VOZAMI-168957 format. One record per atom (N, C-alpha, C): residue number from 0; residue in one letter; atom name; x, y, z. Coordinates in steps of 0.001 Angstrom, whole numbers. Each point is the difference from the previous one (the first is absolute). Layout:
residues N
+-----+--------+-------+---------+---------+---------+
! num ! residu ! atome !      xx !      yy !      zz !
+-----+--------+-------+---------+---------+---------+
! NUM !      A !    CA !       X !       Y !       Z !
...
+-----+--------+-------+---------+---------+---------+
end
This chain:
residues 101
+-----+--------+-------+---------+---------+---------+
! num ! residu ! atome !      xx !      yy !      zz !
+-----+--------+-------+---------+---------+---------+
!   0 !      M !     N !   -7619 !  -16424 !    7267 !
!   0 !      M !    CA !     183 !     735 !   -1462 !
!   0 !      M !     C !    1192 !     454 !    -584 !
!   1 !      A !     N !     168 !     372 !   -1050 !
!   1 !      A !    CA !    1226 !     103 !   -1098 !
!   1 !      A !     C !     763 !    1199 !     512 !
!   2 !      Q !     N !    1230 !    -229 !    -393 !
!   2 !      Q !    CA !     889 !    1136 !     -30 !
!   2 !      Q !     C !     534 !     496 !   -1241 !
!   3 !      H !     N !     218 !    1007 !      33 !
!   3 !      H !    CA !     737 !     831 !   -1720 !
!   3 !      H !     C !     835 !    1140 !     684 !
!   4 !      R !     N !     725 !    -372 !    -885 !
!   4 !      R !    CA !    1536 !     592 !     -61 !
!   4 !      R !     C !    -203 !    1298 !   -1509 !
!   5 !      I !     N !     261 !    1003 !     771 !
!   5 !      I !    CA !    -174 !    1214 !    -995 !
!   5 !      I !     C !    1073 !     211 !    -722 !
!   6 !      V !     N !     283 !     209 !   -1244 !
!   6 !      V !    CA !     839 !     159 !    -342 !
!   6 !      V !     C !     501 !     960 !    -816 !
!   7 !      C !     N !   -1396 !    1160 !    -371 !
!   7 !      C !    CA !      81 !    1301 !    -806 !
!   7 !      C !     C !   -1440 !     502 !     501 !
!   8 !      T !     N !    -164 !    1471 !    -495 !
!   8 !      T !    CA !   -1117 !     550 !     123 !
!   8 !      T !     C !    -220 !    1096 !   -1031 !
!   9 !      V !     N !   -1022 !     302 !     -92 !
!   9 !      V !    CA !    -527 !    1665 !    -523 !
!   9 !      V !     C !    -512 !     825 !     893 !
!  10 !      Q !     N !     796 !    1281 !    -368 !
!  10 !      Q !    CA !    -325 !     593 !     969 !
!  10 !      Q !     C !    -643 !    1116 !    -964 !
!  11 !      E !     N !   -1317 !    1009 !    1025 !
!  11 !      E !    CA !    -338 !     981 !    -813 !
!  11 !      E !     C !     397 !    1882 !    1183 !
!  12 !      P !     N !      90 !    1092 !    -791 !
!  12 !      P !    CA !     354 !     943 !    1149 !
!  12 !      P !     C !   -1218 !     663 !     658 !
!  13 !      V !     N !    -332 !    -136 !    1358 !
!  13 !      V !    CA !    -835 !     460 !     969 !
!  13 !      V !     C !    -773 !    1007 !    -578 !
!  14 !      G !     N !     574 !    1058 !    -345 !
!  14 !      G !    CA !    -469 !    1397 !    -500 !
!  14 !      G !     C !    1165 !    1417 !     565 !
!  15 !      H !     N !   -1079 !     575 !    -579 !
!  15 !      H !    CA !     669 !    1781 !     753 !
!  15 !      H !     C !    -308 !     129 !    1294 !
!  16 !      P !     N !     563 !     439 !    1150 !
!  16 !      P !    CA !    1313 !     648 !     -57 !
!  16 !      P !     C !    1136 !   -1300 !     693 !
!  17 !      H !     N !   -1312 !   -1490 !    -561 !
!  17 !      H !    CA !    1248 !    -791 !    1053 !
!  17 !      H !     C !    1037 !    -890 !    -917 !
!  18 !      T !     N !    1155 !    -566 !    -113 !
!  18 !      T !    CA !     717 !    -428 !   -1153 !
!  18 !      T !     C !     373 !   -1178 !     254 !
!  19 !      D !     N !    -653 !    -842 !     946 !
!  19 !      D !    CA !     -25 !   -1296 !     -44 !
!  19 !      D !     C !    -759 !    -799 !   -1122 !
!  20 !      A !     N !    -357 !   -1163 !      22 !
!  20 !      A !    CA !    -420 !    -710 !    -926 !
!  20 !      A !     C !    -155 !   -1519 !     593 !
!  21 !      H !     N !   -1372 !    -648 !    -196 !
!  21 !      H !    CA !    -683 !    -817 !     684 !
!  21 !      H !     C !     115 !   -1071 !    -871 !
!  22 !      I !     N !     103 !   -1283 !     366 !
!  22 !      I !    CA !      17 !   -1164 !    -377 !
!  22 !      I !     C !   -1592 !    -853 !   -1067 !
!  23 !      V !     N !      -7 !     209 !   -1104 !
!  23 !      V !    CA !   -1599 !    -284 !    -397 !
!  23 !      V !     C !     150 !   -1252 !    -382 !
!  24 !      S !     N !    1191 !    -533 !    -479 !
!  24 !      S !    CA !    -244 !   -2028 !     -36 !
!  24 !      S !     C !    1690 !    -327 !     283 !
!  25 !      V !     N !      73 !   -1170 !     117 !
!  25 !      V !    CA !    1320 !    -941 !     114 !
!  25 !      V !     C !     299 !    -853 !    -953 !
!  26 !      G !     N !     900 !    -861 !    -215 !
!  26 !      G !    CA !    -170 !   -1152 !    -538 !
!  26 !      G !     C !     900 !    -916 !    1232 !
!  27 !      T !     N !      27 !   -1403 !    -271 !
!  27 !      T !    CA !     492 !    -379 !     981 !
!  27 !      T !     C !     535 !   -1359 !    -459 !
!  28 !      G !     N !     532 !    -931 !     804 !
!  28 !      G !    CA !     804 !   -1483 !   -1150 !
!  28 !      G !     C !    1178 !      30 !    1021 !
!  29 !      N !     N !     534 !   -1070 !    -269 !
!  29 !      N !    CA !    1202 !    -470 !     589 !
!  29 !      N !     C !    1668 !     735 !   -1023 !
!  30 !      D !     N !    -547 !     742 !    -836 !
!  30 !      D !    CA !    1376 !     335 !    -655 !
!  30 !      D !     C !     309 !    1093 !     361 !
!  31 !      P !     N !     667 !     527 !     332 !
!  31 !      P !    CA !    -225 !    1597 !     282 !
!  31 !      P !     C !     438 !     918 !   -1080 !
!  32 !      T !     N !     -13 !    -745 !    -577 !
!  32 !      T !    CA !     523 !    1289 !   -1418 !
!  32 !      T !     C !   -1297 !    -187 !   -1110 !
!  33 !      K !     N !   -1056 !   -1103 !     556 !
!  33 !      K !    CA !    -732 !     107 !   -1345 !
!  33 !      K !     C !   -2152 !    -669 !    1376 !
!  34 !      A !     N !    -431 !     989 !    -242 !
!  34 !      A !    CA !   -1482 !    -391 !     446 !
!  34 !      A !     C !    -518 !   -1650 !    -903 !
!  35 !      D !     N !    -652 !    -449 !     883 !
!  35 !      D !    CA !    -472 !   -1515 !    -552 !
!  35 !      D !     C !   -1838 !     721 !    -155 !
!  36 !      L !     N !    -409 !     790 !     864 !
!  36 !      L !    CA !   -1570 !     655 !     245 !
!  36 !      L !     C !     132 !    1458 !     524 !
!  37 !      K !     N !   -1246 !     509 !   -1005 !
!  37 !      K !    CA !    -180 !    1231 !     264 !
!  37 !      K !     C !   -1157 !     139 !    1319 !
!  38 !      W !     N !       8 !     724 !    1128 !
!  38 !      W !    CA !   -1128 !     692 !     828 !
!  38 !      W !     C !    -390 !    1177 !    -379 !
!  39 !      S !     N !    -896 !     436 !      88 !
!  39 !      S !    CA !    -483 !    1349 !      93 !
!  39 !      S !     C !    -170 !     874 !    1647 !
!  40 !      L !     N !     403 !     633 !     482 !
!  40 !      L !    CA !      29 !     301 !    1201 !
!  40 !      L !     C !   -1211 !    -912 !     667 !
!  41 !      D !     N !   -1306 !     234 !    -383 !
!  41 !      D !    CA !    -939 !    -570 !     483 !
!  41 !      D !     C !      55 !    -984 !     239 !
!  42 !      G !     N !     421 !    -945 !   -1236 !
!  42 !      G !    CA !     227 !   -1786 !     622 !
!  42 !      G !     C !     540 !     199 !     698 !
!  43 !      V !     N !    1605 !     654 !     199 !
!  43 !      V !    CA !     397 !     -94 !    1466 !
!  43 !      V !     C !    -805 !      87 !    1273 !
!  44 !      L !     N !    -750 !    1318 !      68 !
!  44 !      L !    CA !    -307 !     -92 !    1265 !
!  44 !      L !     C !   -1107 !   -1060 !     198 !
!  45 !      Q !     N !    -491 !    -154 !   -1079 !
!  45 !      Q !    CA !   -1466 !   -1337 !      96 !
!  45 !      Q !     C !     953 !   -1129 !     446 !
!  46 !      A !     N !    1291 !    -120 !    -252 !
!  46 !      A !    CA !     659 !   -1461 !     170 !
!  46 !      A !     C !     290 !      61 !    1478 !
!  47 !      M !     N !     441 !     808 !     595 !
!  47 !      M !    CA !     480 !     473 !    1234 !
!  47 !      M !     C !    -965 !    -390 !     973 !
!  48 !      D !     N !   -1101 !     718 !    -660 !
!  48 !      D !    CA !   -1576 !     -16 !     761 !
!  48 !      D !     C !    -334 !   -1841 !     248 !
!  49 !      Q !     N !     549 !    -229 !    -603 !
!  49 !      Q !    CA !    -116 !   -1718 !    -265 !
!  49 !      Q !     C !    1034 !    -939 !     811 !
!  50 !      G !     N !     898 !     663 !     411 !
!  50 !      G !    CA !    1427 !    -585 !     681 !
!  50 !      G !     C !     583 !    -386 !    -750 !
!  51 !      H !     N !     435 !     521 !   -1085 !
!  51 !      H !    CA !    1109 !    -527 !   -1220 !
!  51 !      H !     C !    1198 !    1171 !    1196 !
!  52 !      I !     N !    1329 !    -264 !    -588 !
!  52 !      I !    CA !     887 !    1122 !     814 !
!  52 !      I !     C !    1263 !     156 !   -1594 !
!  53 !      F !     N !      68 !    1068 !     268 !
!  53 !      F !    CA !     644 !     729 !    -959 !
!  53 !      F !     C !    1417 !     457 !     369 !
!  54 !      F !     N !    1268 !    -114 !    -583 !
!  54 !      F !    CA !    1188 !     362 !     483 !
!  54 !      F !     C !     745 !     364 !    -821 !
!  55 !      T !     N !    1072 !     487 !    -120 !
!  55 !      T !    CA !    1324 !     588 !    -980 !
!  55 !      T !     C !    1345 !    -685 !    1167 !
!  56 !      K !     N !     985 !    -458 !    -848 !
!  56 !      K !    CA !    1068 !    -467 !     143 !
!  56 !      K !     C !    1084 !    1066 !    -510 !
!  57 !      G !     N !     965 !     332 !     306 !
!  57 !      G !    CA !    1174 !     884 !      18 !
!  57 !      G !     C !     939 !   -1091 !    -842 !
!  58 !      E !     N !     452 !      94 !   -1057 !
!  58 !      E !    CA !    1309 !    -423 !    -761 !
!  58 !      E !     C !    1085 !    -294 !     528 !
!  59 !      R !     N !     529 !    1170 !     663 !
!  59 !      R !    CA !    1195 !     491 !     430 !
!  59 !      R !     C !     368 !    -508 !    1408 !
!  60 !      S !     N !   -1075 !     190 !    1039 !
!  60 !      S !    CA !     -92 !    -147 !     996 !
!  60 !      S !     C !    -846 !   -1577 !     481 !
!  61 !      G !     N !    -514 !   -1003 !   -1126 !
!  61 !      G !    CA !   -1189 !    -948 !     -23 !
!  61 !      G !     C !    -860 !     460 !    1314 !
!  62 !      K !     N !    -481 !    1223 !     285 !
!  62 !      K !    CA !    -889 !     223 !    1315 !
!  62 !      K !     C !   -1204 !    -159 !    -723 !
!  63 !      T !     N !   -1216 !    -383 !    1128 !
!  63 !      T !    CA !   -1421 !     176 !    -817 !
!  63 !      T !     C !    -404 !     889 !     888 !
!  64 !      T !     N !   -1395 !     512 !    -439 !
!  64 !      T !    CA !    -754 !     911 !    1089 !
!  64 !      T !     C !   -1361 !    -455 !    -730 !
!  65 !      L !     N !    -901 !     105 !     915 !
!  65 !      L !    CA !   -1191 !     -76 !    -385 !
!  65 !      L !     C !    -738 !    1339 !    -670 !
!  66 !      V !     N !    -937 !    -155 !    -360 !
!  66 !      V !    CA !    -924 !    1569 !    -844 !
!  66 !      V !     C !    -665 !    -209 !     749 !
!  67 !      E !     N !    -648 !    1528 !     336 !
!  67 !      E !    CA !   -1284 !     339 !     983 !
!  67 !      E !     C !    -718 !     400 !    -946 !
!  68 !      K !     N !   -1355 !     171 !     795 !
!  68 !      K !    CA !    -807 !    1147 !    -663 !
!  68 !      K !     C !     681 !    1414 !     644 !
!  69 !      Y !     N !    -993 !    1237 !    -388 !
!  69 !      Y !    CA !     204 !     961 !    1045 !
!  69 !      Y !     C !   -1335 !    1298 !   -1070 !
!  70 !      V !     N !    -310 !     998 !     734 !
!  70 !      V !    CA !    -938 !     890 !    -665 !
!  70 !      V !     C !    1024 !    1189 !      -4 !
!  71 !      C !     N !      65 !     232 !   -1124 !
!  71 !      C !    CA !     268 !    1516 !    -729 !
!  71 !      C !     C !    -426 !    1514 !    1075 !
!  72 !      A !     N !     520 !     -31 !     655 !
!  72 !      A !    CA !    -712 !    1951 !     571 !
!  72 !      A !     C !    -482 !    1094 !    -934 !
!  73 !      Y !     N !     601 !     -74 !   -1133 !
!  73 !      Y !    CA !    -251 !     929 !    -846 !
!  73 !      Y !     C !   -1188 !    -621 !   -1223 !
!  74 !      C !     N !     -57 !   -1024 !    -347 !
!  74 !      C !    CA !   -1707 !    -684 !   -1131 !
!  74 !      C !     C !    -626 !    -641 !    1150 !
!  75 !      Q !     N !     661 !    -324 !    1222 !
!  75 !      Q !    CA !   -1293 !   -1365 !     134 !
!  75 !      Q !     C !     -78 !    -665 !     215 !
!  76 !      R !     N !     716 !    -890 !   -1071 !
!  76 !      R !    CA !     -60 !   -1295 !    -680 !
!  76 !      R !     C !    1346 !    -945 !     544 !
!  77 !      T !     N !    -899 !   -1275 !      13 !
!  77 !      T !    CA !     947 !    -799 !     446 !
!  77 !      T !     C !    1066 !    -556 !    -912 !
!  78 !      Y !     N !    1479 !    -592 !       8 !
!  78 !      Y !    CA !    1284 !      72 !    -669 !
!  78 !      Y !     C !     249 !    -873 !     727 !
!  79 !      I !     N !    1576 !    -433 !    -663 !
!  79 !      I !    CA !     766 !   -1211 !     526 !
!  79 !      I !     C !    1438 !     717 !     176 !
!  80 !      R !     N !     994 !    -498 !    1376 !
!  80 !      R !    CA !     926 !     819 !    -225 !
!  80 !      R !     C !     920 !   -1300 !     587 !
!  81 !      S !     N !    1361 !     109 !      58 !
!  81 !      S !    CA !     914 !    -694 !     645 !
!  81 !      S !     C !    -383 !    -102 !    1469 !
!  82 !      G !     N !     566 !   -1087 !     603 !
!  82 !      G !    CA !     196 !     236 !    1869 !
!  82 !      G !     C !    1292 !     380 !     312 !
!  83 !      P !     N !    -231 !    1118 !    1348 !
!  83 !      P !    CA !    1285 !     380 !     119 !
!  83 !      P !     C !    1120 !    -382 !     536 !
!  84 !      D !     N !     775 !    -221 !    -814 !
!  84 !      D !    CA !    1338 !   -1284 !      82 !
!  84 !      D !     C !    1416 !     666 !     106 !
!  85 !      R !     N !     339 !    1133 !    -691 !
!  85 !      R !    CA !     800 !     661 !    -290 !
!  85 !      R !     C !     839 !    -476 !    -711 !
!  86 !      V !     N !     -36 !   -1044 !   -1100 !
!  86 !      V !    CA !     512 !    -369 !    -786 !
!  86 !      V !     C !    -518 !     557 !   -1832 !
!  87 !      E !     N !     860 !     442 !    -665 !
!  87 !      E !    CA !    -371 !     887 !    -901 !
!  87 !      E !     C !     -79 !    -677 !   -1201 !
!  88 !      D !     N !     428 !   -1534 !    -203 !
!  88 !      D !    CA !    -526 !    -445 !   -1222 !
!  88 !      D !     C !   -1093 !   -1312 !       3 !
!  89 !      N !     N !    -964 !     323 !    1525 !
!  89 !      N !    CA !    -760 !    -610 !    -444 !
!  89 !      N !     C !   -1023 !     465 !     458 !
!  90 !      N !     N !     102 !    1508 !    -462 !
!  90 !      N !    CA !   -1112 !     939 !      83 !
!  90 !      N !     C !    -616 !    -143 !   -1681 !
!  91 !      L !     N !   -1086 !     281 !     284 !
!  91 !      L !    CA !   -1066 !     209 !   -1015 !
!  91 !      L !     C !     451 !     917 !   -1261 !
!  92 !      D !     N !     546 !     604 !     844 !
!  92 !      D !    CA !     392 !    1495 !   -1258 !
!  92 !      D !     C !    1621 !    -463 !    -505 !
!  93 !      S !     N !     543 !    -893 !     358 !
!  93 !      S !    CA !    1045 !    -238 !    -511 !
!  93 !      S !     C !     -70 !    -876 !   -1036 !
!  94 !      L !     N !   -1277 !    -688 !      40 !
!  94 !      L !    CA !    -233 !    -791 !   -1383 !
!  94 !      L !     C !     -73 !     486 !   -1120 !
!  95 !      Y !     N !     168 !   -1172 !   -1045 !
!  95 !      Y !    CA !     239 !     901 !   -1169 !
!  95 !      Y !     C !   -1544 !      47 !    -462 !
!  96 !      R !     N !    -282 !     759 !    -950 !
!  96 !      R !    CA !   -1252 !     479 !    -282 !
!  96 !      R !     C !    -574 !    -808 !    -992 !
!  97 !      C !     N !   -1168 !    -901 !     264 !
!  97 !      C !    CA !    -663 !    -804 !   -1003 !
!  97 !      C !     C !    -330 !     346 !   -1521 !
!  98 !      N !     N !     582 !   -1111 !   -1067 !
!  98 !      N !    CA !    -341 !     712 !   -1210 !
!  98 !      N !     C !    -953 !   -1355 !    -873 !
!  99 !      W !     N !   -1090 !     767 !     177 !
!  99 !      W !    CA !    -907 !   -1607 !    -208 !
!  99 !      W !     C !    -401 !     211 !   -1703 !
! 100 !      E !     N !    1091 !     889 !   -1008 !
! 100 !      E !    CA !    -107 !    -194 !   -1312 !
! 100 !      E !     C !     404 !    -795 !    -687 !
+-----+--------+-------+---------+---------+---------+
end
């Protein structure tokens, strides 16, 4: 299966009283400043179920981390997050926000 580098995200607030946001779509590509493909969250989850691998790569550290699924305890929906590697620049929350316009 294919490997996809996530370079940007679109996030929406979870809702009150939580202040966190969930990723609802991502952009993938080789250029960390520009996404080549837009993926919905459901598209990413389906591709992961089919064996595709999604990852991020830190521009300063050069380190990669796998993206994993998780179920939000508040809303009981499956989302994605960065693997726990303690490197900030490859965290999904550290990537730039996708601009599809």
